[in-house]
VODOPA-711532 format. One record per residue (C-alpha): x, y, z; residue in three letters. Coordinates in steps of 0.001 Angstrom, whole numbers, plus 500000, padded with zeros to 6 digits. Layout:
XYZALA;...
This chain:
398319472021830457MET;401944470497830539LYS;400578467482832709THR;397663467055830035THR;400145466803827233HIS;402343464601829087THR;399585462227829973LEU;398361462148826386ARG;401714461254825092ALA;402040458680827837THR;398601456868826810VAL;399578457040823277THR;403027455316823927ALA;401161452838826052SER;398931451983823304ALA;401951451383820922LEU;403487449110823572LEU;400407446732823596LEU;401564444773820581ALA;405170444528821956SER;405055442819825373LEU;406000439279826093SER;407569437857829139ALA;409075434375830036HIS;408982434171833839ALA;410706432355836686THR;408414432214839716ASN;406301429617837872GLY;404793431962835113MET;405327435218837072LEU;408411437345836965MET;410649437122839965GLU;410844440979840185GLY;408809443900838477TYR;411080447076838022GLY;414977447062838361PRO;414702448342841983GLN;412592445286843075SER;414592442803840763LEU;417814443904842253ALA;416598443396845642MET;415455439828845085GLY;411980440860843973GLY;411026442449847245ALA;408672445491846718ALA;405699445460848968THR;406626448200851581ALA;408890450781850057PHE;408863453180847055ASP;409948451390843798ASN;408644453834841408GLY;405782452998838859THR;406590449392839018ALA;404451449466842261ALA;401615449054839754MET;402573445461839371MET;403790444959842918ASN;401778447063845514ASN;399820450080844188PRO;399821451495847764ALA;403565452162847570THR;402888454840844882LEU;402046457182847678GLN;405565456888849085LEU;407191458758846170GLY;407791462540846016ALA;404928464876844933ASN;404774465760841398GLY;404851463686838073SER;406991460656837127ARG;407457458899833979LEU;409428455535833781ASP;410418453743830604VAL;412039450351831200ALA;413216447555828969VAL;414085443880830087GLY;415854441178828432VAL;415122437525829608LEU;417630434980828818GLY;416492431293829565PRO;418497428270828724ASN;416457425246828477VAL;417647421636827533LYS;415598418521827073SER;417219414954826961SER;416244411352826535MET;418336408354826873THR;420022407335823434GLY;418920410630821851MET;420765413937821223PRO;420072416652823740THR;417636419284822491ALA;418467422844823257SER;415947425519823017SER;417003428366820745SER;414603430753822432GLY;417427432449824672THR;416714436021824567SER;413323437829824897TYR;413103441756824893VAL;410401443161827069MET;409598446857827215PRO;407342448494829975ALA;406410451974830948MET;404474453777833810GLY;403255457499834422TRP;401963458808837780VAL;400895461961839113ARG;401084462429842964LYS;399982465067845573ASP;399941464890849329ASP;396987462861849426ARG;396486460875846277MET;398459459325843211THR;397121457998840087TRP;398390457079836695GLY;398634454547833670VAL;401243451830833026GLY;402001448990830633VAL;403811445849832001PHE;404474442116830949GLY;402995440035833696GLN;404475436508832853GLY;404563433645830482GLY;406751430831829431MET;407980429158826196GLY;410744427279824176THR;412068426826820627GLU;413108423417819412TYR;414328422774815843GLY;412946420372813346ALA;415825417952813924ASP;415181417711817732ALA;413851414267819065PHE;410781416259820276LEU;409699416845816683ALA;409397413119816335MET;410873413062812651GLN;408036415094811468THR;410290417548809859GLY;408806420608811436GLN;410060422667814487ASP;408346422387818102VAL;407538425574819991ARG;405519427447822674SER;405315431005823458GLU;402792432299826213LEU;402710435804826969ALA;400546437790829569VAL;400645441559829846GLY;398532444399831517ARG;397439447983831094VAL;397184449262834533ILE;395163452200836148PHE;396314452577839681PRO;395001454896842473VAL;396898455315845978ALA;395315457384848825LEU;396951458682852107LYS;394442457699854926VAL;396768459259857586ASN;400417459779858424ASP;400867455994859025GLN;398621454399856548LEU;398508454385852663ASN;396009452262850572ILE;395961451419846847GLY;394175449555844225ALA;394319449152840462SER;391988448113837625LEU;394125446051835060ASP;393160445330831605TYR;394978441907830967SER;395691440130827715TRP;397217436852826876ALA;398360435050823567SER;399849431805822900LEU;401774429964819958ASP;402160426250820191MET;403601423768817855LYS;403564420341819437MET;404392416819818173ALA;403350413623819985ALA;402741409901819334SER;399295409030818565GLY;398857407297821625ALA;400121410414823656GLN;397774412535821795LEU;394933410100822264GLY;395653410137825955GLY;394872413813826003MET;391546413671824134VAL;388652414178826690THR;385763414306824142GLY;384722415446820481GLY;382078414878817937SER;381830414682814139GLY;384428413700811383ASN;387438415191813103ILE;386819413402816083ALA;386604410131814290ALA;389873410948812564ALA;391585411824815605ALA;390691408621817147ALA;392199406961813903GLY;395486408571814916LEU;395731406577818145ALA;398149404001816407ALA;400021406666814490ALA;403797407216815169PRO;403203410862815284TRP;400517413487815245ALA;400667417328815511ARG;398789420249816833ILE;399933423534815390ASP;398893427066815930PHE;401651429757815693SER;402121433013813577ASN;405230435098812582SER;404726437831814914ASN;407394438211817439LYS;405278439960820024PHE;401770438252819849THR;400623434562819485GLY;398183433059817151ALA;395493432425819957ALA;394422435615821930LYS;392141436283824839GLY;391890439231827073SER;389742440526830303GLY;389726442550833480TRP;391303442094836886THR;392879444229839677GLY;394891444441842778LYS;394522445802846452LEU;397215447012848673GLY;398349448962851712LEU;401431450143853431VAL;401490450987857122PHE;404492452946858766GLN;404989451153862118ALA;407704453608863094ASN;409992455962861451LYS;412376453248860296ASP;409982450294859613LEU;407120450122857127SER;404704446993856613LEU;403056446171853320GLY;400456443868852117LEU;399075443252848533SER;396455440938846938HIS;396227440311843201HIS;392928439063841938LEU;392805436203839652LYS;392527437194835982THR;389049436911834087ASN;390537436191830736LEU;388364435178827790SER;389287432000825999ASP;392409432284823955MET;391283431705820272THR;392685431498816791THR;391072432486813612THR;388735429933812086ALA;391420428212810145ALA;394433429503812323GLY;395258426122813681ALA;396005422750812305GLY;395950419031813066MET;398154416607810952SER;399422413257810971GLY;401176410545808668PRO;399861409585805284GLY;399091412960804454GLY;396368413573806976PHE;395987417425807525ALA;393079419585808776ASP;392838423326809368ALA;390512424622812129GLY;390324426880815172LYS;391976426368818603ILE;390392427745821787SER;392538427498824977VAL;389602427116827509ILE;389489429186830640ASN;393390429814831067PHE;393900432318833852GLN;396764433930835914MET;396477433122839578PRO;395610435264842464GLU;398508435991845012SER;398993437563848257THR;402223439252849452THR;403237440395852884VAL;406588442335853361GLY;408425444701855423LEU;411154447403854759ALA;413646448493857518TRP;415707451534857291GLN;418569449940859208ALA;420647453070858938SER;420567456399856964PRO;422319454571853964LYS;421014450989854373LEU;417566449849853533LEU;416712446205853968VAL;413438444571852656ALA;411670441049852672ALA;408616439652851065ASP;406774436384851491VAL;404236435756848609LYS;401622432954848206ARG;400651432149844533ILE;397404430080844000GLY;398591427938841082TRP;396634424951842092SER;393193426683841350SER;394328427629837667VAL;396790424982836397MET;395003421597837104LYS;395142421101833315GLY;395781422845829957PHE;392632422599828076SER;391960423080824348MET;389257422715822002ARG;389835422180818215TYR;387088423108815803ASP;387488421834812337SER;387058424242809494ALA;387238421608806553THR;386128418262808168MET;383672419398810610GLY;383184418570814212GLY;385565419133817225ASN;387989417539819612VAL;388696418543823255ASN;392295417964824561PHE;393583418461828051THR;397311418279829128MET;397260417393832666PRO;399384419890834779GLN;398493419571838485ASN;400549422578839565TRP;400892423051843366LYS;400579426432845242ASP;403868428293845346GLN;405677429998848151THR;408079432807847308VAL;410483434465849432VAL;412322437764848460ALA;415126439286850324LEU;417047442395849562GLY;419008445494850478GLY;420006448840849100ALA;423010450872850216TYR;423278454437849267GLN;426845455136848630LEU;426443458846848249ASP;423870461482846937ASP;424445459845843282VAL;424878456022843611TRP;422849453341845247THR;423894449706845207LEU;421318446775845601ARG;421508443059846108ALA;419104440319846853GLY;417941436697846889TYR;414760434946845732ASN;413677431568846365HIS;410538429881845041ALA;409268426368845383SER;408852424457842051ASN;405049424342841573PRO;405084421644838639ILE;405099418038839648PRO;408011416137837774ASP;405246413756836201GLY;403662416558834459THR;406368418941833528VAL;406430419410829718ASN;409433420685827703PRO;407365423257826070LEU;406457424871829423PHE;409477424101831884PRO;408691426805834461ALA;410867425042836966ILE;413682427337838351VAL;413649427881842031LYS;416647430304843187ASP;417680433690842030HIS;420625435746842889TYR;420051439521842025THR;422062442628841993ALA;421928446134840517GLY;422359449938840980PHE;420786453343840840GLY;422335456520839565TYR;420989459962839668LYS;421978461865836553ILE;420466464984837794SER;417612466101840102LYS;415079464941837561SER;416593462177835775VAL;417908458657837105SER;418820455465835730VAL;418423451942837493ASP;419539448531836218ALA;419374444990837651ALA;420414441511836775MET;419053438168838091SER;420589434857837759HIS;418891431511838283ALA;420954428487838576PRO;420008425416836498THR;417307423172837984VAL;416886419770836542THR;413785417426836832VAL;413091414045835299VAL;409657413130834078ASN;409213409349834417THR;405539409313833438SER;406389408123829703GLY;407756405181828366GLN;411297406505828702MET;412437409078831292PRO;412623412632829878LEU;415106415073831552THR;414538418714831453ILE;416953421575832669SER;416401425222833029HIS;418518428226833940SER;417975432028833272GLN;419957435212833301THR;417743438256833127ASN;418318441955832854TYR;416207445020833307GLN;416995448867832771MET;414846451748833716LEU;415099455554832747LEU;413026457822835165SER;412157461476834585TYR;410465463487837413ARG;408871466853836970TYR;
């Protein structure tokens, strides 16, 4: 009965978290590490016990934990520092410098099987520029983006034999987006791929305008104006090669999100001369990519664990372009837009170690390197997912036999790229310092 009550409370808490998850990520649009144990070790997590964060890493590793129930409650703070500049104009600094991200997971394990439920932020990206920034193009309105993707996860892990554990999860995924974008009429016209009716004719008339805007944004700190959802999942295994070496493999399926849409009048198009229209934005077929990770964990000594992962993320199949359709609620008709992206597939290498000082303290450190998936010619100051290297550290502390705390931080040094595809070079720089803390209760 105690387990039933705990599960019911966990599911209720999970539902409350659904409206409070957003993430701004650093391996492209994915986070460099899920859970402070993984983050502190550079994001490596495929072949060792890393708590309920395994739901986001490799569900098979859930079977590596101790028998009984475990409840994890976590909070992360992501701190991006993004700046954009153009010759002769003041540098625009994004004011979006701190994003809070909660997460939680509950699992029940016996000798043969583990199952549970969790709520995690998967990734996203975004920036906030003021109305006085050059990116606002003297429209007197701010420029911003905030994309968030999260998951409710239902994992199962099974012990096949003394060497092999397998796992899978069914994931309910959701995404939301706010965007307030200013562009010259020519730039907006260059994104138009089709349309019909009065609004299409009006959009064509903006081609010579000094500015035009597309806006859809709400005041909610946790969900955007355009929303979509769908189902996806993961598969994984862990093989104990010998008493000191374990090997892991996980595959995350591409999401199957519905188009992110606003309400019928939840978006707007505007231009000079008092032109303004209200309508609906649909972000067409936005998906998070499939990825495959292989890894190992080596117990180098009774106190030292060393881990390494290599991940391949298939951005090229989902980020060729960022496509939207605007359906006018006042003028009638629609306009289709595409922002070219042409992202490349990304390879991520994660290395880390954990040293157990005594029965209470564990120290961790790591390094994460990812190639930049965005070509310089298509990088956008609203979506600057360009950072490459992360230096990570953290600790674990056992308060009692049942309660423990884990914490981690990650620093990504500044990466600077120059987009020369426009009339003037646009320079974008991005660094991050991120934190995670986890409280675990075992019973």
